C-alpha positions as CSV (number, residue, x, y, z in Angstrom):
1,M,99.5,-41.7,45.5
2,L,99.6,-38.6,47.7
3,D,102.1,-36.9,45.4
4,E,101.6,-38.0,41.8
5,T,97.9,-39.0,41.8
6,M,97.0,-35.6,43.3
7,A,99.1,-33.7,40.8
8,Q,97.3,-35.6,38.0
9,Y,94.0,-34.8,39.5
10,S,94.7,-31.1,39.8
11,A,95.8,-31.0,36.1
12,M,92.6,-32.9,35.0
13,M,90.3,-30.5,36.8
14,I,92.0,-27.6,35.1
15,M,91.4,-29.4,31.8
16,K,87.7,-29.9,32.8
17,Q,87.3,-26.2,33.6
18,K,89.0,-25.1,30.4
19,Y,87.5,-27.6,27.9
20,G,84.4,-28.8,29.6
21,P,83.4,-32.3,30.9
22,D,82.2,-33.5,27.5
23,K,85.7,-33.3,26.0
24,M,87.4,-35.2,28.9
25,K,86.5,-38.6,27.4
26,K,89.6,-38.6,25.1
27,F,92.0,-38.0,27.9
28,L,90.3,-40.5,30.3
29,R,90.5,-43.1,27.5
30,Y,94.2,-42.4,27.0
31,E,94.9,-42.8,30.7
32,M,92.8,-45.9,31.0
33,D,94.6,-47.5,28.0
34,N,98.0,-46.8,29.5
35,Y,96.9,-48.3,32.8
36,L,95.6,-51.5,31.2
37,R,98.7,-51.7,29.1
38,G,100.9,-51.3,32.2
39,R,99.2,-54.0,34.2
40,S,99.5,-56.4,31.3
41,F,103.3,-56.0,31.4
42,E,103.6,-56.1,35.2
43,R,106.5,-58.4,36.2
44,E,106.1,-58.0,40.0
45,K,102.7,-57.5,41.5
46,E,100.0,-55.0,40.9
47,V,98.9,-53.3,44.1
48,P,95.8,-51.3,44.9
49,L,96.0,-47.6,44.4
50,Y,96.3,-46.7,48.1
51,R,99.5,-48.9,48.3
52,V,101.2,-47.9,45.1
53,Q,104.9,-46.7,45.3
54,G,106.9,-46.8,42.1
55,Q,104.4,-48.1,39.5
56,Q,103.7,-45.2,37.3
57,Y,100.9,-46.9,35.4
58,I,99.0,-47.0,38.7
59,H,99.7,-43.7,40.4
60,Y,99.6,-41.7,37.2
61,N,97.2,-43.4,34.8
62,K,94.9,-45.3,37.1
63,G,95.0,-42.5,39.6
64,S,93.8,-40.0,37.0
65,V,90.8,-42.1,36.1
66,V,89.9,-43.0,39.7
67,M,90.1,-39.4,41.0
68,Y,88.1,-38.0,38.1
69,A,85.4,-40.7,38.6
70,L,85.4,-40.0,42.4
71,Q,84.6,-36.3,41.9
72,D,82.0,-37.2,39.4
73,Y,80.2,-39.7,41.7
74,I,80.3,-37.6,44.9
75,D,80.4,-34.1,43.4
76,E,83.6,-32.0,42.8
77,Y,82.9,-29.7,45.7
78,R,82.5,-32.5,48.2
79,L,85.8,-33.8,47.2
80,D,87.4,-30.4,47.4
81,F,86.0,-30.0,50.9
82,A,87.6,-33.3,51.9
83,L,90.9,-32.3,50.3
84,H,90.8,-28.9,52.1
85,N,90.3,-30.5,55.5
86,Y,92.9,-33.1,54.9
87,I,95.6,-30.6,53.8
88,K,94.7,-28.3,56.7
89,K,95.5,-31.1,59.1
90,V,98.7,-32.5,57.6
91,K,100.5,-29.6,56.0
92,F,103.9,-28.8,57.4
93,Q,103.6,-32.0,59.3
94,E,106.5,-33.5,61.4
95,P,107.1,-37.3,61.4
96,P,105.3,-39.6,61.6
97,Y,103.9,-38.4,58.2
98,T,100.5,-38.8,56.8
99,T,99.5,-41.8,54.7
100,S,97.0,-42.7,52.0
101,L,94.8,-44.4,54.6
102,E,94.5,-41.1,56.5
103,F,93.5,-39.4,53.2
104,L,90.8,-42.0,52.6
105,Q,89.4,-41.4,56.1
106,F,88.8,-37.7,55.1
107,V,87.3,-38.8,51.8
108,S,84.9,-41.2,53.5
109,T,83.4,-38.4,55.5
110,V,82.0,-36.8,52.3
111,V,80.8,-40.0,50.6
112,P,77.1,-40.9,51.0
113,D,76.5,-44.4,52.4
114,S,75.0,-45.5,49.1
115,L,78.3,-44.8,47.4
116,S,80.7,-46.0,50.0
117,Y,81.5,-49.0,47.9
118,I,83.3,-46.9,45.3
119,V,86.0,-45.9,47.7
120,T,86.8,-49.5,48.4
121,D,86.6,-50.5,44.7
122,M,88.7,-47.6,43.4
123,F,91.4,-47.4,46.1
124,S,91.6,-50.6,48.1
125,N,90.8,-53.2,45.4
126,I,91.8,-53.8,41.9
127,T,88.4,-53.5,40.1
128,L,87.7,-53.8,36.4
129,F,84.5,-53.8,34.4
130,N,83.2,-55.3,31.2
131,N,80.3,-53.1,30.1
132,K,78.7,-53.1,26.7
133,V,75.5,-52.2,24.8
134,T,73.7,-55.2,23.3
135,E,70.5,-53.6,22.0
136,C,70.0,-50.0,21.0
137,T,66.9,-48.8,19.0
138,Y,64.6,-45.8,19.0
139,R,61.0,-45.0,17.8
140,K,59.2,-41.8,17.3
141,I,56.3,-41.3,19.8
142,K,55.1,-37.9,18.5
143,D,56.5,-34.7,17.2
144,S,60.1,-34.4,18.4
145,I,59.6,-37.0,21.1
146,Y,61.5,-40.3,20.8
147,R,61.5,-43.5,23.0
148,V,64.9,-45.2,23.2
149,H,65.1,-49.0,24.0
150,L,68.5,-49.8,25.5
151,V,69.8,-53.1,26.7
152,V,73.2,-53.3,28.4
153,E,75.4,-55.8,30.0
154,A,77.6,-55.0,33.0
155,H,80.1,-57.2,34.7
156,K,82.4,-56.4,37.6
157,I,85.7,-58.2,38.2
158,M,88.1,-58.2,41.1
159,A,91.8,-59.0,40.5
160,D,94.5,-59.9,43.0
161,S,98.1,-59.0,42.9
162,S,99.0,-62.1,41.0
163,G,96.6,-61.3,38.2
164,N,93.9,-63.8,39.1
165,E,90.5,-62.5,38.3
166,M,87.0,-63.3,39.6
167,D,83.5,-62.1,38.8
168,V,81.8,-60.4,41.7
169,P,78.1,-59.4,42.2
170,L,77.2,-56.2,40.5
171,N,75.2,-53.7,42.6
172,D,76.5,-50.5,41.2
173,W,75.5,-47.0,40.0
174,I,76.6,-46.6,36.4
175,D,76.0,-43.8,33.9
176,I,73.4,-44.4,31.2
177,G,73.4,-41.9,28.4
178,I,71.5,-40.9,25.3
179,F,73.3,-38.5,22.9
180,D,72.8,-36.2,19.9
181,Q,75.3,-36.2,17.1
182,P,78.8,-35.1,18.3
183,K,79.7,-31.5,17.8
184,K,83.4,-30.6,17.3
185,G,84.4,-33.9,18.8
186,A,82.4,-33.4,22.0
187,M,79.5,-35.7,23.0
188,V,76.2,-33.9,23.3
189,P,74.0,-35.6,26.0
190,K,70.2,-35.6,25.7
191,Y,70.0,-37.8,28.8
192,L,72.7,-38.7,31.3
193,K,71.9,-40.3,34.6
194,K,73.5,-42.8,37.0
195,M,71.3,-45.9,37.2
196,Y,71.4,-48.6,39.8
197,I,72.3,-51.8,38.0
198,T,72.2,-55.3,39.4
199,P,73.1,-58.5,37.5
200,S,72.8,-57.9,33.8
201,P,71.3,-57.7,31.2
202,A,69.5,-54.5,32.2
203,T,66.8,-52.9,30.0
204,F,66.0,-49.2,29.9
205,E,63.1,-47.4,28.1
206,I,64.1,-43.7,28.0
207,T,62.1,-40.8,26.4
208,V,64.0,-37.9,24.9
209,K,63.3,-34.7,23.0
210,G,64.7,-34.6,19.5
211,K,66.0,-37.5,17.4
212,P,68.8,-39.4,19.3
213,Y,72.0,-40.5,17.6
214,E,73.7,-42.9,20.0
215,A,73.4,-44.4,23.5
216,G,75.5,-46.3,26.0
217,I,76.6,-47.4,29.4
218,D,79.4,-45.5,31.1
219,P,79.8,-43.5,27.9
220,Y,82.5,-41.2,29.2
221,N,84.7,-44.1,30.4
222,K,84.8,-43.1,34.0
223,L,85.1,-46.8,35.1
224,I,88.0,-49.0,34.2
225,D,86.7,-51.1,31.4
226,R,88.9,-53.5,29.4
227,M,86.9,-53.0,26.2
228,P,85.3,-49.5,26.3
229,E,84.7,-49.5,22.5
230,D,81.4,-51.3,23.0
231,N,80.1,-49.0,25.7
232,I,78.3,-46.8,23.2
233,K,76.4,-47.6,20.0
234,T,74.7,-45.8,17.2
235,L,70.9,-46.1,17.5
236,E,68.8,-47.7,14.8
237,E,65.2,-47.1,14.2
238,A,63.0,-49.9,15.6
239,K,61.2,-52.0,13.0
């Protein structure tokens, strides 16, 4: 994790700076698909990210999604601060060498208490999601003002190293977004905010300026979702 996941993260942040966050979805989806494919063919045991050794689908593919999501949740500059302090302490180190657990201690210092669960979910556990849109309509309120009615389902799953899975209570912050028509392949957000979601379904009434085109939950695929295709849906006018 300390070698390959960090190399992937560095590359992803260069991509984000060059192409913008709205074009990162395609790469995140690619990495997520490869991780899910890798775990489906695992012959030994899947381990949490902090314990990974030679399993490329974990330290490359899952690691990319996890680190990108982490900087999105806590802020890129907070994570950079933690990385700076960590590297300052461990560079040119003599044995005994640093570990992923020591890295996570530095990360924990910059994570707000309300988001401390994401470090456990992303690094120490094997966490999956089943998120989807079930209802998605809009109606015009007045000139250029529209009200979006959005109903989503969100399910959180924990897996063990043998592949056994169990639903766990959901008390998570997840992106809810309303979007204009895509431009040059990039999503154009009218509204994007992390909402605190407890057991689903969850209903949202959101007002936006300008006619909306689509809406969804975790629309940029920052969380590891086994069926991300149903996270976002084209809006229909309410009858």
